N, C-alpha and C positions, 0 to 999 in steps of 0.2 A: 225441753224446758217448757213450762206452762206459758200459754199465750199471755202476754202483758207483763211477764216477769222482768224481761230485759228493760223494757220501757220504764217500769217502776223503779228499777235499780238505778237507772240513769237520773231519774227525778230525785231520788234520795241522795245520790252522790256518796261521798265518804260518810260512813255511818257515824252518828254522834255518840260520844262516850257517855253523855248525860242527857236523859230525856225528862224535862220538867213535869210532863203530864203522864208519866208512865203509870203511877199508882192509880190514877183515875181511869186510865185505859184498861188496867187489869181488874179493877174492882167495882167501878161505878155501875149502877143499874143501866140497862140499855132499853130505850123505848123504841122497839122495832116490831113491825108486823110480821117479821120473819124470825122464826125460832129455830136456830141452827145448833144451839149449845146443849145444855143439859136440863134434865127435869128436876123436880123438887128433891129427888134423892141424889142428885149430882151425877147421874149417868147421862151420856150423850143422847140427845133426842134422836129417835129413830123415825125417819120419814117412810112413806109408803115405798119409795123407790130404793131405800136402803135396807129394808127389812130382809132378813135372811142372810145378811152378810156375816161372815165368820170373824170373830174377834181375833186380832193379831196378838199372839203370845210372844214372849221373849225369845222363844226358840225359832220364831219366824223372822227374826231380825238378822240382818247381815251387816258386816263391818265394811265401811267405805275404805278402799285402799288408799285414798288421797288424804282424808282428814281423820280417819279412824273412828268416826262417830257411827252409831247404830242407825240403820235404815231398814224400813219395811221391805221384805223380800219380794216385792212385786216389780214387774218390768218397768212400768211407767214411773214408779217412785224412784227406783234405782237410777234410771236414765236421767231423770230430772235432777236428782241430787248430784250425780257425776258431772252433768253439764255445769251446774253451779260451782262445784269445786274446781273443775278445770278452767272455768272462765276466770277465776281469780289469778290464775298463773299464766294467762295470756294477755296480750295487749287488748284493751277494751276500746271499741270504737267510740270516739267522742262525736256526738251529733248535737246539732242545735235545732231550732225550728226551721220552717221552710224558707226557701229563697224569697218567696213573695213577702215575707215578713222581715226581709233584710237580715237573715241569719247567715252570715258568711263565716262558716267554721273553717278550721284549718284543713289543709289537704291531708288526706288520710295517711299518706305515707310519712308525714312528718309529725303528726300529732295523735298517736294512738298510745295512750299512756294510762295504765291502770292506777288505782289509788295507791297500791303498794309501790309501784315504780315512781310515782310522784314523790312519795316520802323519801325514797332512796335518792332521787334526783336532788331534792332539797337538802338532805343531810350530807351527801357526798360532794355535789358540785358547789354548794355554798361554801363549804370548808375549803375546797380546792381553789375557788376563785375569789375568796374573801380579800386577799391582798391585792389581787388584780382590780377588784372593784374600787378599792380605796384609791387606786391611782387615777380613777376617772371621777373626779370630784363632782362634776355637775352633769354627768351623763344621766339623762332621764330614761328614755326608752328608744331614742334614735340619735344617731350621731349627726351633729350639725355640720353640714358640708358647705364651705364658703362658695363653692361653685354653683350651688343650688339655691342660695339665699335669695337672689333677685327674683326668681320665678316661683319660689315657694315660701315667701316670708310669712304668710299667714296659714300655711298648711303644714303642721308638724305632726309626725306620726307618733301617736301615744296609745296607751291601751284602750281597748274598745269600750271599757266601762266608764270612761270619763264622759262628761256632758258639757255642752257650751251654755253659757248664760244667754238666755233669750229674753227679748223685750216684747211684751204684747202690745196690742194696738192702743191700750190705755196708758202705756208708758210704764207699767209696773214690771219690776225685774222678776224673772222666774229662774229658779235654780233646780230644775227637775233632775231626778236620777236618770241614769241611762236606762233605755228600754230593755237592755239585756238580751234582746232577741238576736243580736247579731254579733259575730266575732268581728267587730269593726273598730276602727280607730278614728277618733274625732278630735276636734280642737278643744283644748281645755285651757282657758285663759290664765288660770292660776298656776299652771305649770310650764307653759310654753315660753321659752326665752324670747321668741319673736313677739309675742303679745305683751311682754314686759315693755317693749319699746313704746307701745301706744300709751302706757300708763306712766312710765318713768323715763320719758324721753329726755335725754341730756343734750343740751345745746353745746356742741363742741366745734371749735375752730382749729385750723391747722396750728396756729400760734399757741393755743391754750394747752396743747398736748404736752409740751415740755414742762416738766416740773409736776405733772399730775401723778398722784400716788394711787396705787392699786393694792388692795389687801387680797392675798391669795394664799396658796399652800405649796409646800414642797411634798410631792407624792413620789411613789416608787423608791422609798427609802431602802428597800432591800437591795437595790442596785448601787447604793452609795459607797464611796470610798471611806467615808468617815461616819461612824455610827453615832457618835455623841455630837450634839449641837448645843451651843451656848446662847443664852438669851442676849440679844443685842449684837450678835455676830454679823459682820458685814458679808454681803453676798453680791454676786453678779450673774448675768445670764449669758449663755453661749448656745448658739444653734447647733443641732446635731442632725444634719440632713442624712447621714448614713445609718440612722437608727432603723433596724429591720422592722420593728413593730409600728413605727410612726415616723413618716418622713418629715412631719412638722415638729418633731420633738425639740424641746428646749431644755438644756441642762441648767441646773442651779449650782454655781460654784462658790466655794468658800473663799472670799476675798481676803480673809484674815491670814490664811496659811500661804507660805511662799510658793507651794506647788499647785495651788488652786484646786483642791480636791473636790470631787463631785459629791454634792449632798443629796442629789435626787433630780427630779424633773418637775416642770410646771404641769398642772393638770392638762389633759389632752384637749379638752374643749377650749381652754384659754390659749393653748399653744397654737391651735390651728388659725387663730386670728393674729396673734402677735408675731408668729414666724414670718409671714410675708411683710409685715411692717419692719422687722429687723433686717431681712434680706433685701427687699426691694426699695425700702425707704430709709434704710440706714439708721433706724432708731436703736438706741442702746439703753439698758436698764441696770440700775443698781438698787440695793436695798439692804434690809437687815431683818433679823429674826425678832418677832414680837411676842412669841409664845412658844414654850417648850413642852412637848407632851410627856406623859408619864412613861410611856413605852418608847424605846429608841426607834422602832420601825414605824411608829405612827406618823401621820402627816404633820408637818411643822408649819405653823402659821407665820407668814412673812408679809412684809410690805415692800413693794418695788416702786421705783420712781423713774419716769422717763427723763433721761439726762440731756436730750437735745431735741430740736424741732425737726420736722420732716424736711429732708433735702429736696427742694422742688426743682433742682437743676438736673436731677438724674433722669436718664433716658427711660421712657415709659411711665413717667410720673402722671398720676391721675388723682387729683385732689378728692374727687367724689369717692373713688375706691378706697383711698386711705382713710377718709373720715368714716366710711361705712364699716371698714374693718375695726377701727378704733371703737366705734359705738357698739359693735357686736361684742367686742372684748369686755366693755363695761357692763353690757347686759349679762354676760356669762358670770362676771364677778358678782353682780347684784343677785342673780339667780342662786348662786352658791352660798350666799350668806346664811340661809336657813337650812342648808344641806351640807354639813361638814363632811369632809372626805372620810373621816374615821367612822361615820355612820355606815353600817353594813347595808348592802343593797336590799336584802330581805327585810331589814328593819325599816328602811325608807318606804318600801312598798306597803308594809303593814300600816305604817302611820298615814300614808297616802290614802289607803283604803278607808281607814277610820275617819279621816278628815272629809273625804268626799261624801261618805254616807251621812255624817252629821250635818254637812252643808246642804245636801240635797233632800234629806228626809228627816228633818228635826221633829216633825209632827208624829213620828213613829216611835219616839222614845220619851219616857217620862223625865222629869227634871233630875231625879236621882240617877237614872240610867245614863243620861247624857253626862252628868258629872262624873260618873264612874269611868265612862269611856274616855272622856277628856283628860282624866287624871293619868292616863297611860303615858302621855307625852311628857309629863312632869317626872316620870321615873328616871332613874339613872340609866346610862347607856347599857350597862351590863344587865340590869333588870329587864329592860325592853328586849334585848337580844335573847336572854334566857327564856322569857315567856313565849316569844315567837317560836323559838326552837321546840319547846315542849308542846306548844299548841299544835304544831304541824306534825308532830310525831304520833305514833300509834298509841302508845301508853295503855291505860291511863296512868299507871303508877310508874315512878322512876326512882332508882336508888341514887341518892345524892352523891354517894361516893364514886359513882361511875360517870357523873356529868362532867365532861371536859370538852370545851370548845376553845380553839385558839384565839377567837376574838373576844372571849369573856375572861376578864382578868381575875375576878373574885366571885365565883359562883355561889359560895357560901353566903357572902354578904348580899348578893342579889336575891337569894332565896329568902333571907330574913326580911328584906324590903318588900318583896312580892307577897310574903305571908302576912306582913303587917297591914298591907293595903288591900287585902282580900282577893288577890289574884291567884294565890296558891294555897293549897291545903296540905298540912304536914301530918304524917303518921309517925309519931315518935314516942307514943305511950301505948298502953294496953287498952285503949278505949274500945268499946264494943263495936264491931264492924258487921255490915251486912254480909250475907253469904257470897254475893257477887264480888264485893270488894275483897273478901278473903281469897277468892279464887284468883283475882287479878294480882294480889300480893304474892301468892304462891308461885305465880308464873314468873316472878322476878328471880326466883331462886334457881340455881343450877341443879342438874340432876344429882350431883354428889351432895349438895346441901339438902335436897329433899330426902335422899336416902339417909343422911345423917340424922335428920329430924325423926324419921320413922324408926330408926334404931334407938334413938333416945326415948321414944314413946313405947319401945318394945313391941312394935308392930311388924308383921311379916313383910319382908321386902325382897322381891326377886331381883337378882343381879341384872337381868336383862330387861327389866320393866322400862317402858317408855315414860317420858316425862308426864304425859297426860294421865297415865295410869297412877303414877305416884301422887299427882295432885288430887285425883279422884279419891284415893285412899285417905289422904289427910282431910279432905273436905267431908267425907262420910263420918270421920271421927268428930270433926268440929260440929257438924249439924246434929249428931247424936248426943252431944253434950259430954262425951267421954274424954274430951281433950281441951280443958279450959286454958291450958298453958300454951296453946298453939301460937297465939299472937306474940307472946313473949319470946318463944323460940324463933319465930320469924324475925322479930325485931333485933334479936341478938346477932343475926347473920346479915341482915340488910342494913342495919343501923337506920338512919333517918330516910324515909321515903316521902316523895312529894308527888302531887298531881295538881292540875289546874282546878280552880274552884268551880263549882256548878254555876255560880253567877257569871263569872268571867267567860266560861265556856258557852253559856247560852247567849250572852250579849254579843260576843265576837262571832259566833256562828250566825246570828241574825245580821250583823254588819256584812259578813262575807256573802250571805245569800242576797241581801239587798244590792250589793256591789255587782255581783255577777248575774243575779236573777236566774241561776240554774245551779244544779248540784254537781255538775261535771267539772267545773273549773274551781280552782283554789289558788293559793299564792304561787303555785308552780307555774301558773299562766304568766305571771310577771317574769319569772325566771326564764321562761322560754323566749320571751321577747328580749330580755336583757342580753341573753347569750346569742341572739340573732338567729335562733332556730326557727322562729315563726315571725312572719311579717304580715301585719294586718293592713287592709285598705283604709284610706282616709275619707271621711265624709262628715257632713254636718248633721249632728243629731239634734233635731228640733222637736222637743217634747213639751207639750202644753198641759198635759194631764198626768197626774201621779198614777202609778200602778196600784198602790194601796192608799186609799183615801183616808184611813184612820188606823189607829193601833189595833183596834178590835178585829178588823179584817186580817191584819197581819198575824195576830195571835191565833186566829182560827186556821189560817193557812199553815202556820208552824205546827199546830196540833195535828192537822191532817197529815203532814209529813212524818210526824212521830208515829201515827197509826200505820202509815206505809212502811216505816222502818221496822216496826214490831212484826207485821205480817211477813216481811221479807226475812227477818231473823228467825221467825217461828217456822217457816218452811225449811230453813237450813237445819234447824234443830228437831224437825219432825214433830213439833208441838201443834198437832192439828186442832186441838181444842181452842188454842189461842188464835189460830188462823181463822176459825169459824167466828170467834168473838170479834175479831177485827172486821170481818165481812159484815157482821151485824151492826157494828158501830158505824161503818161507812154508810150502810143502808139507812140507818136512823138519821144520820146527819144530813144526807141528801134529801130525805123525805120532808124534813122540817126547815129546809133552807128557804128563806123568804125571797131570795133573789136568784132563784135557780133557772128561771126561764128567760129566753131571749126571743123577741118577736121574730118568727121565721119569715114573715111576709116582707119585712124591710129591716133586716138585721143591721145593727150598727157595727161596722168592722172594728172600731176601737173597743167596743163593748165585748166583742167576741175575743179579741186579743187579751183584754184584761181578765176575762173569765178563766184564761189559762193559768192565772196566778191566784185563783180563788180556792178556798177549801173544798168546794164541791167538785172542782176539776180533779184534785188529788184523790178525793174519795171515789170518783168515777174510775180511776185507774186501779184503786184497791178492789173495787167491785168487779172490774173486768178480770183481774187476776183470780178473784174468788170464783167467778163463773167458770173459768177454765179448771180450777181445782174441783169444783162441784161436779162438773161434767166428767172428769176423770173418776170421781167417786160414784158416777151414774146417779147422781141426785138431780135429775133433770127438772123436777118440779121446782126445786129451790132455784136452780139456774134460770128457769123461765121467769120466776118472780123478779129476780134481779135484772134480767134483760128488759122486762117491761118497765121497771123503774128507770133504767137508763134512758130508754126511748121516750118516756114521759117527761123526764126532767131536762134532757139536752136535745132541744129541737133544732139547733143549728150546730151540727157537729159532723165532721167528715167520717167519724167512726160509726155513724148510724148504719152504714151499709153492712159492716161486719156484724154489728149487733142484730140487725134484722135477719141476716143469713143464719146466725146461730139460733135465734128464736124460732125460726121456721124449722130448722133441723131438729131442735130439742122437742118441739111440739110433735113432730113425726115420731120421735123416739118413744113418747108416752102414748102413742096410738091416737093422735088427733090430726089426721091428714087434712080434714076440711079446714080446721083452724090454721094449720100450717100453710095451706094454699092461700087463705085470706091474708095472712101476714105477708107472704111473698108478693101478692098482688098489690097490697097497700104500700109495700116498700118500693115498688116500681114507680109509684106516684110521688115519692119523696125526692125533692131536688138535691138532697145531700147524699143520696145513694148513687155512687158513681163507679166508673171503671170496672174492675174485676168483680166487685160485689154486686153490681147491677146485672152483670152477665150471669153470675151464679144464681140470682133470684129469677132471672128469665128462664134459665134451664129448669129450675125447680117448678116454676109455673107450668112449663110445657110438660113436665113429667107427671105433675099432680092433676093438671086441669084436663083430664080425659073424661069422656062421658061415663056416668051421668053427672059428674060434678060440674063440668063445663062442656057446652056443646060447640061453642065458637072458638076457633083457633086464633090465638093472639097474633096481632099484626107483626110483632117482632120475630115471629118464628122464621120468617124469610131471612132475616139477618143472621140468626143463629145457624141456619142450614147452609149458609154460604160456604163454598168450598175454598179452603186454603191450599195452595199448591204444595204438594209434598214431593220430596226427592228422597229416594232410598239408596243408601250405599251400604256396603258390607266391609267389615274389618275383622282382622285376626285378633280374637280377644286374649287378654292376659289373665283376666279373672272373670268369673261368671257368678260370683256369689251374690245372693240377694242381700240388700241392705248396704252394699258397698258401692262406691262410685266406679263406674265401668272404666276399665283401662284396656288400651289396645296397642298393638304394634303398628307404628306409623310406616309410611312408604320408605323411609330411610332406615327402618329397622329399630328405631328408638321407641321407647315407651311413650305413650301420649294419651290424653283424654279424648273424648268424642269431639270436642270443639276443635282441637288441633288436627284430628283426623279429617274433619269436614273442611278445614282451611286448606289442607293438602289436596283434597279432592277438587275444590273449586279452583285452586291455582292450576291444577293439571288440566281440568276439563275446559275451563273458560278463560284462563289467564287472569283470574281475579286476584287482586291484592286485598288485604284486609287485616282486621284485628279482632281478637276475642275480647270483648269489653263489656258486654251486656249494657247496662245503663251508663257506664262510666264515661265513654267518649261523648255521649249525647249531653250529659250534664256539663262536661267541660265546654263543649261547643255553645250550649245555651248560656252558661255563665259568661263566656267571653263576648258573645254577640250582644248580650243584654247588659253588660257591665255598667255602662253609663246610666241606663234607665234605672237599674236596681239601686244605684247609689245616688239617685236624684234627691234633692232637698224637699222632702214631703213632710209637713207637720204631722207628728204622731204616726209617721210612716204611712198609714192608710186612711187618713182623715179625708183625703180627696179621692176622686175616681182614678184608679190606677190605669185604666185603659187610656185616659187622655195622655199619659206619658208613653205608653208602650206601643200604641198604634203607629206613630211615625217611624219608630225603629223597625217594626214588623214590615212596614211598607218598603223600607230600604232593603231588607232581606228579600222580600218578594221580588224586588226589581233587579236582583242579581248582585248586590253590593256586599254580600255576606263575607266573601273572602277578604275584601279590603278592610271591613270592620274587624274581622278576626285578626289580621296581621297587626293592625293598629293597637288593638286591645292587648295582644300578646307582648308587643314591644314596650308598651307603657306600664304594664302591670306584672311582668314576669316575676314569679316567686311570691307574689302577694296572696295570702290565704283568702279563699272564697269558697263558700259551700258548693260542693260538686265539682269544682275545678281541680284537676289533678295535673300538676305541672310536670311531674316525673314520669307518669305512665304514658303520656301521649306527646309526641314530638310535633313541632309546628308543621313540618312537612306532611305528616300523616293527617293532621287536622285540615290543612289546606287542600290536600287531595280529596278528602271526604266531602268537604264543603263545596268544592268546585264541581264534583260529580253529582251532587244533589241539586235538583232544580230549585230555584228561588221560591216558587209557590209551595213546594213540598216542605222546605225547611221552615218557611214562615208559618205554615199551618202547625207544624210540630212545636215550634217555639210558643205559639199562641196557646196550645193546650197545656204546656208546662207552666206558662205564666198564669193561666186561669186556675189551675188546680195542680200545683206542684206536688202536693202530698199524695194525691191519688195516682199520678202518672210518673212519679220518679223511680218506680221499680217495675220489674217485669218486662223490660224491653228485650228484643231479640239478642241472642248471644253474639252474633257476628255482624259486623259492618264491612261490606265488601265494596270495592270500586275498581273500575278499569277505564282506561282512556282510549278514545278513538281519535287519533291524531294528536295535535298539540294542545288543543283547547277544549275539546268536547269529551265527555265521559258519561258514565252511568254508574248507579249505585244499587246495591241490593242488601236487604236485611234478612238474616236467616236465624231462625230458632232451631237449635240442635237438640235432638232427643236420643237418648241411649236406648238399649233394647227393652228396658222395663219402665221407661219414663213416659209420662202423659203431660199434655199441655195443661197448665193451670188456667183458671178463669182469667186471671190478670194477664197472662201471656196471650191468651186467645183475644182478649179485649184489645191489647196492643196491636196484634197482627191485623185485626179488622180495621182498627183506627188508621194504621199506616196505609193499608190498602185504600181506604177512603181518602187519605191525603195525597194519593198518587204515587206512593212508594211501591217498588218491586219487592214484595215480601213473600217468604216461603218457609216451610218447615223441612229440615233435613233429618231423616230418621236413619240412625245407624243400627244395623243388625249384625249379628255374628255370622261368620262365614258358614255357609251350609244351611242357614235358616231362611225360610221364605219371608218376604216383607209383609 
């Protein structure tokens, strides 16, 4: 895969179905000093480095076995295309920004979901759990536990994209959007039932409870004995302590019938407070039905009244506890007034998203756009549900006859309302369509329907033809103008087709991007929290500055993401001319950006973070991908031009190390060793060139700086020539093929990799215990040891000096308190998602053993490097972490990089080994060779 492709795909996220600026991207003139496209006759421009290349004819194309598309028959093109195709069918790693920017993503084992899987999760689990959600009327994102109320009254776990209202020193209220850099959960006063207490505190006494009415609902109607409920029917409550799903369950009985049939249950959140009042304080409740729903299994609105006062003579009576439970019950009721139980969870989440975005970022929407978004909540329940369903599906077109969801009563009426209000677009006549729209409509037809149309048109149709081939045949007829009746033939079979309107698509995509501030999360993130699959940490998000200061900045950012999507799609389709056009667009946009530079002498950390949400940042990723593409095409001069552009425009960027290395390499490719050496030497003076990139430049300088170019040996040559301890072992190989990962027979006769073979060797020779984890265990240890520091209340995250927070914690680690900190953090936060922390892969006993065997100064030094530059040092760590004990309390640790017969140390791995040796670690390289070969 091309360098930068995966990163760009994560930035784009789920590809948009409608790109507002697509036509300008395809046709507008480009003001760029780089000419990669075509000459005045429309031919691709030929550079010096590309002259002599043979044109690829149709006979040189091969068919991809995964998607069936045509690909150029060159090794790197085929491999890149297959990587892309296969990646769509595997779980995609969700990553956020660095730990230092409070990006606490989910643990990999729990949250590796591709866009296709997210859609399946939404469409399958939502349907399956729709009725279950209706039973939980006021559940927001965490279950309210009465046992935790006293200690966590103001700390409620909610989705990470909420924000707290902050008051500045002048007393003005701020409602900033979430910074989106972290998979975190923060307090949100508009949603937390606990915060309702501060605004809607109800003075309640023990005597006033009797006779007080509560409006609530009967949920769980599918478990009722009587499906029909009459308006005004009398009801009573009965505890159900033997309920398997909820020990606090309270049945709602029909008082009108002689046998007191069960009508359903009280909502879970209300029952957890009323159940102890009924059991411990002998309260009883009666009431009546005040509203009957249209569907028999929907929640029924009721009013219940407390029939007696709290019996204060009962053993264990606690007036404070009783009043606390009653007040919590009233808060739940108040909280549920705007969230009826018949509202599906995904519908609530979508409305929550819109409300938060409009509240926190009103300056990013015009008056008409705000009015359009606000009108969504005034739509009928069916219309809201249907739109969210269609918005989250792949589409873009859908056959109305196939739309059936259990929670949508009348989809036809919902379509009419959505169409009238501009949320949907209908295809129900023979209006002229674009070629792309025609292709999407044809994809709605089955293979038999496509064959039927071809037979009607008297076109050749092979019985074994694939659907893609049938669609291509019909499209060729449509584009050639020989089939004007194709639209009518499609409409006869599909009947009415619908799709979300471009305006709605664009606005709600913007709202979603502002809510999550990344392309990897969507509405499925809510679902994962609702289902308890993911749990996020809680911390206060104090943001005093907006990410986007005005709408024009946001529009430029959105257009840049469109260019990124176009180049990504063009690579899939092998449309290399459009790839080159996107590269030129990105180059021209960056070159004319007035705010492209950040002062490298005293960079503002907030400005650096905000730059990651600028158009120029997105274009830099497009250019990086373009550089990799041009290097594969051996167009090194063009790649050099773009690398210089990036280095000139982004003076404070950790990617400068990679850019400088590539610039030096490409200059050598075109025969400019002197300039290549100068670039490498200048890169070593750059404070943003770090870790493996710095070592790579040092090696280039040593290789190129020989007399007569340079006479003086650089001082860092001593460091590069340092010897790293090597251990050689032999193994019986299972395979010796080049290009494949080496496999061996282990000591137990089972197949294993080189890392497992090395573990067996160290266990036999030195009694070492250990794990093959690479960076995983270190990221987990770092996250647990630094948890409290990373979640500290810092305005704008890094508006103040981070070292003032981290140094005291590092001192504790240095003084030998790491194991105690680790145990405390594990017990308090077990299961909570945090970037780098893998709860499933590493046990507490292994982590304790590793930490106790590593000396405090070594561990503190390692954590300091990760805290200072997490992005540069979070990869490339040694494969094995080994430890062994000497007695009960003393031990030692060793880090080992394992290399197979054909493997070499990368510059990043070499940089890590030297750094670990400097920190005092025992580090070495274990080289595995096949039996019978000399080391």
